[in-house]
C-alpha positions, 0 to 999 in steps of 0.5 A: 731765663728760658729760650723760646724756640723760633719758628719762621712763619713759613714754617709754621704754615706748611706745618699746619697745611701738613696736619691739615692734609694728613687729617684729611687724607685719613677720612673717606672721599665723597664725590659731587657732580652736575646731572640732568636732574640737579646735583648728585652727592655721593660719600663714602659713610659707614654710620647712619647717623652721623651724616657727611652730607646735608641741606643748607637752605631750599637750593643749596647743599653741603658736604665734607670729609675729614674731622666730622665735629669740625665739618659739623660745626662749619654746616650748623654755622651755615644752616643758621646763616642762611636762616637769618638771611632768608628771614631778614631779606629774602630766600632768593637773596641767600646764595651759594656763593655767600654761604662759600665766601663766608665759610671761606673767611672762617676757616681763613681766619683759623688757619692763621690765628689758631695754633691748630687749623680745621682738618676738613675740605667742604663743597657748597653746591647750589642747583640752578635752573639747568647743568650749566647753572649749578654752581659747585664751590670746594673750600679746604682747609686754609679758606681757599675757595674755587669754583668747580666744572660740574663735578669734584671729589673730596678726601685724601685720594681725590686726584684719582677720583676726579679723573676718573670722573673727569673721563666720563662725566655729562651735564646730560647723566641720568640720575642712575649713570650718575651715581654709578659713575660716582660709586665706580669712581669712590671705588676705583681706589683703596684696594689693595695694592691701589687696586679696585674694590667692592663698595656696597649700598649701605656704605653709602650716603646718596643725596640730590638736589632736585631741580625739578622741586619748588622750594626745598630741592634737598632729598636723601636716596636710601634702600631700596631706591639707591639699590635701585638705581645702582643696579641699573634699574630704569625705573629706580632713578624715576620720581613718581609722576605726581612729584614732579613739577615744572622748573619754577622761574624763581625758587620762591613762588608763593604756591611752593613757598617752603614753611620750613627750613634746614635749621628748624628741622635740623634743631627740632631733630625732626626727620627731614619732610623730602626723605624717601622712605627706604 
């Protein structure tokens, strides 16, 4: 009769953690930070179709690093959960904290019950009326959840990038300043011999949760608008006057109530109505 090899529970958990960390370290990094106009997502991404940054609900965004198929499953599950709760109760009942807790439970169950953990690190961000009310939640492969202080970095060299962000980040930064800081932090690592490197605009995926918008706040920044921000063009970071609105006291005022959701746009394969033209 063949004997089965024995491994202690501690060793199994260590092995799973090592596997997940190595998988995350192979991915390109992403930065999420709060600025005066909302929450900014900047991810290094060479693909124009496989997004690492996406919308979850009206004032909630999602960013992830690691295995695409795994965090894409998590994103779609979050969109379905948010849509269901918003339709069953009220759109104001859908919060970033509730989604973060749901993700944490799922990741924790996968880590302890399945032989292979998800090789992902996730950020759930919710924009508030002021930078102090913005919420950034970091979720790791084992289901741990942390509330980050207005800025965070994910990926293989997150500690070095986070150190650069910590020394220069301010909640009152403009959009242009925030984009350039995120790019500088991402570029500060990964070069030959640990030196800085150059990241082109077409290698970045940039999006924001705009606190000045009523209803759906997520929008992507691409093409000429992104180039202008990176070049330091003051006009590049400004919104057209006609698109700005007063900060709503509640995100679901009847006049600005969204008629579509992130889930419907995703399932129908349509382009996000808030996406600016390049």
